[in-house]
Every structure is written in structure tokens, then in C-alpha cells.
ZALUMNU-69695 format. One record per residue (C-alpha): residue number from 1; residue in three letters; x, y, z. Coordinates in nm, 2 decimals, padded with zeros to 4 digits. Layout:
% ZALUMNU-69695
> NUM	ALA	X	Y	Z
...
This chain:
% ZALUMNU-69695
> 1	MET	00.00	00.00	00.00
> 2	LYS	00.29	00.24	00.08
> 3	GLU	00.45	00.17	-00.27
> 4	GLU	00.12	00.25	-00.44
> 5	GLY	00.07	00.56	-00.23
> 6	LYS	-00.26	00.43	-00.09
> 7	GLY	-00.17	00.46	00.28
> 8	SER	-00.40	00.64	00.51
> 9	LYS	-00.31	00.95	00.70
> 10	ALA	-00.58	00.89	00.96
> 11	PRO	-00.64	00.51	00.98
> 12	LEU	-00.84	00.51	01.30
> 13	ALA	-01.07	00.79	01.18
> 14	GLU	-01.13	00.61	00.86
> 15	ALA	-01.19	00.27	01.02
> 16	PHE	-01.41	00.39	01.30
> 17	GLY	-01.53	00.74	01.19
> 18	ARG	-01.73	00.62	00.89
> 19	TRP	-02.05	00.43	00.96
> 20	SER	-02.00	00.18	00.68
> 21	ASN	-01.66	00.07	00.83
> 22	LEU	-01.78	00.09	01.19
> 23	LYS	-02.08	-00.12	01.11
> 24	ILE	-01.85	-00.40	00.99
> 25	VAL	-01.63	-00.37	01.30
> 26	LEU	-01.94	-00.39	01.53
> 27	ILE	-02.09	-00.69	01.35
> 28	ALA	-01.76	-00.87	01.37
> 29	LEU	-01.71	-00.78	01.73
> 30	LEU	-02.06	-00.86	01.86
> 31	CYS	-02.15	-01.16	01.64
> 32	ALA	-01.85	-01.36	01.52
> 33	VAL	-01.61	-01.28	01.80
> 34	ALA	-01.88	-01.31	02.08
> 35	GLY	-01.95	-01.67	01.98
> 36	GLN	-01.58	-01.76	01.97
> 37	ALA	-01.54	-01.60	02.32
> 38	VAL	-01.83	-01.80	02.46
> 39	VAL	-01.68	-02.12	02.33
> 40	TRP	-01.33	-02.04	02.46
> 41	TYR	-01.44	-01.93	02.81
> 42	THR	-01.69	-02.21	02.85
> 43	GLY	-01.43	-02.47	02.75
> 44	GLN	-01.16	-02.33	02.98
> 45	PHE	-01.28	-02.12	03.27
> 46	TYR	-01.64	-02.24	03.32
> 47	ALA	-01.52	-02.60	03.29
> 48	LEU	-01.27	-02.54	03.57
> 49	PHE	-01.54	-02.36	03.78
> 50	PHE	-01.79	-02.65	03.71
> 51	LEU	-01.53	-02.91	03.82
> 52	GLU	-01.45	-02.73	04.14
> 53	LYS	-01.78	-02.57	04.26
> 54	THR	-02.05	-02.80	04.11
> 55	LEU	-01.88	-03.14	04.11
> 56	LYS	-01.67	-03.07	04.43
> 57	ILE	-01.35	-03.19	04.27
> 58	ASP	-01.04	-03.06	04.46
> 59	GLY	-00.86	-02.76	04.30
> 60	TYR	-00.54	-02.94	04.23
> 61	THR	-00.72	-03.22	04.04
> 62	ALA	-00.95	-02.98	03.85
> 63	ASN	-00.65	-02.77	03.74
> 64	LEU	-00.46	-03.08	03.64
> 65	LEU	-00.75	-03.20	03.43
> 66	ILE	-00.78	-02.86	03.25
> 67	THR	-00.40	-02.85	03.20
> 68	ILE	-00.41	-03.20	03.04
> 69	SER	-00.70	-03.10	02.82
> 70	LEU	-00.52	-02.79	02.70
> 71	ALA	-00.21	-03.00	02.63
> 72	ILE	-00.41	-03.24	02.43
> 73	GLY	-00.59	-02.96	02.25
> 74	THR	-00.28	-02.75	02.16
> 75	PRO	-00.19	-02.95	01.84
> 76	PHE	-00.55	-02.90	01.73
> 77	PHE	-00.51	-02.52	01.77
> 78	ILE	-00.20	-02.54	01.55
> 79	PHE	-00.37	-02.77	01.29
> 80	PHE	-00.69	-02.56	01.26
> 81	GLY	-00.48	-02.24	01.25
> 82	TRP	-00.30	-02.39	00.95
> 83	LEU	-00.62	-02.51	00.80
> 84	SER	-00.78	-02.16	00.84
> 85	ASP	-00.49	-02.02	00.64
> 86	LYS	-00.58	-02.26	00.36
> 87	ILE	-00.96	-02.24	00.35
> 88	GLY	-01.04	-01.92	00.55
> 89	ARG	-01.12	-01.82	00.90
> 90	LYS	-01.49	-01.81	00.88
> 91	PRO	-01.56	-02.18	00.80
> 92	ILE	-01.33	-02.28	01.08
> 93	ILE	-01.48	-02.04	01.34
> 94	MET	-01.84	-02.13	01.24
> 95	ALA	-01.76	-02.51	01.25
> 96	GLY	-01.60	-02.47	01.59
> 97	CYS	-01.90	-02.28	01.73
> 98	LEU	-02.14	-02.54	01.58
> 99	LEU	-01.93	-02.83	01.72
> 100	ALA	-01.93	-02.66	02.07
> 101	SER	-02.31	-02.60	02.06
> 102	ILE	-02.37	-02.97	01.98
> 103	THR	-02.12	-03.12	02.23
> 104	TYR	-02.11	-02.89	02.54
> 105	PHE	-02.42	-03.03	02.70
> 106	PRO	-02.32	-03.40	02.65
> 107	LEU	-01.97	-03.32	02.76
> 108	PHE	-02.07	-03.15	03.08
> 109	LYS	-02.31	-03.44	03.15
> 110	ALA	-02.03	-03.68	03.10
> 111	MET	-01.81	-03.48	03.33
> 112	THR	-02.08	-03.49	03.60
> 113	GLU	-02.11	-03.87	03.56
> 114	ALA	-01.74	-03.93	03.58
> 115	GLY	-01.65	-03.65	03.83
> 116	ASN	-01.93	-03.70	04.08
> 117	PRO	-02.13	-04.02	04.02
> 118	ALA	-02.34	-03.96	04.34
> 119	LEU	-02.45	-03.62	04.20
> 120	TYR	-02.52	-03.77	03.86
> 121	GLN	-02.73	-04.05	04.02
> 122	ALA	-02.92	-03.80	04.23
> 123	GLN	-03.00	-03.59	03.92
> 124	GLN	-03.13	-03.90	03.74
> 125	THR	-03.35	-04.03	04.03
> 126	ALA	-03.48	-03.70	04.17
> 127	PRO	-03.51	-03.44	03.90
> 128	VAL	-03.57	-03.08	04.01
> 129	THR	-03.92	-02.95	03.94
> 130	VAL	-03.97	-02.57	03.92
> 131	VAL	-04.32	-02.44	03.96
> 132	ALA	-04.36	-02.09	03.84
> 133	ALA	-04.67	-01.88	03.84
> 134	PRO	-04.78	-01.72	03.51
> 135	ALA	-04.67	-01.37	03.42
> 136	ASN	-05.00	-01.23	03.54
> 137	ALA	-04.96	-01.38	03.89
> 138	ARG	-04.99	-01.16	04.19
> 139	SER	-04.67	-01.08	04.38
> 140	SER	-04.66	-00.96	04.74
> 141	SER	-04.43	-00.68	04.63
> 142	ILE	-04.67	-00.57	04.36
> 143	PRO	-05.01	-00.53	04.53
> 144	TRP	-05.20	-00.42	04.21
> 145	ALA	-05.09	-00.72	04.01
> 146	ARG	-05.37	-00.97	03.91
> 147	THR	-05.37	-01.32	04.07
> 148	SER	-05.39	-01.66	03.92
> 149	SER	-05.44	-01.99	04.09
> 150	THR	-05.27	-02.20	03.82
> 151	ALA	-04.90	-02.27	03.78
> 152	ASN	-04.72	-02.48	03.52
> 153	PRO	-04.46	-02.72	03.65
> 154	VAL	-04.13	-02.74	03.46
> 155	THR	-03.90	-03.04	03.51
> 156	LEU	-03.53	-02.97	03.46
């Protein structure tokens, strides 16, 4: 670009000062990158929190499991980085987000079964039932709200 004389004298103003450019930046930031961030933080940090706080696995073991997972995953980061250079970033990112959305619930269920079998068994034999009043139900904090005598149970 320098050789052709097409360099910008105000790159930030051009990138963010024009709505057409800013719109592309915002779409990339709020859509594509948000999904990637959710996948990363769920796979790394929430998994560690889940192991320690929900499954009651000691901190050393939980950290060791996450470390081993990252060590196993590192070659895949390198491979898919190389593949994204060949076929493009978007297909790789979208495939990763799709794969995460399909596998995270079964993986966390498997972690529960392996990490705390008693908790898994309790979840299977005594599911939690949440009973919530309809939206028009009367609340003690809202005296003018209408009341309803029906509630729909939801089993989790």
C-alpha cells in the first residue's frame, strides 16, 4: 500500500469514523467474536469452575484436568490455524461454534457422571421441578398485580 501511495493519514478515523466501516467492525465484534469467546471461556474457565464448585473436585485435580485438556488440544489449535490459512477463518470459526453448541451439554453431563457419580445419580433419580406462576400472577411486592391460581410445573 505504501508503494502505491494508498496509505491512510488517519487510519483510526477512517476505520471507526465512517458508519460503513464501523458497522462491519461492530458486526464482527458482537457476532462472530462473541461466539468464539463463549466457546473459549466455557471450555476453559467455566469447565474449571464447574469441576471445582459444582462437582466438588479438589482444586489441584481440577487444574490438572484442565491442563491435560489444553495440552491435548494444543496440536489441534495449530492444525486448525494452518487449515484456516488454507480455507479461510470463517468456516473454521463457524464449524467450531457449531461443534461446541452440539457437544457442550453431553460433555458436561459426562463430566458430571465421571467426576461426581453420586450427584449424577441424584439428578437422574430425583429431577428438580420448578413451579412458576404465570406472568400475570400476583406478587406480594406488587399489590396491584392480578392473581392466578394455576401454575405450570417445569421439570429440569
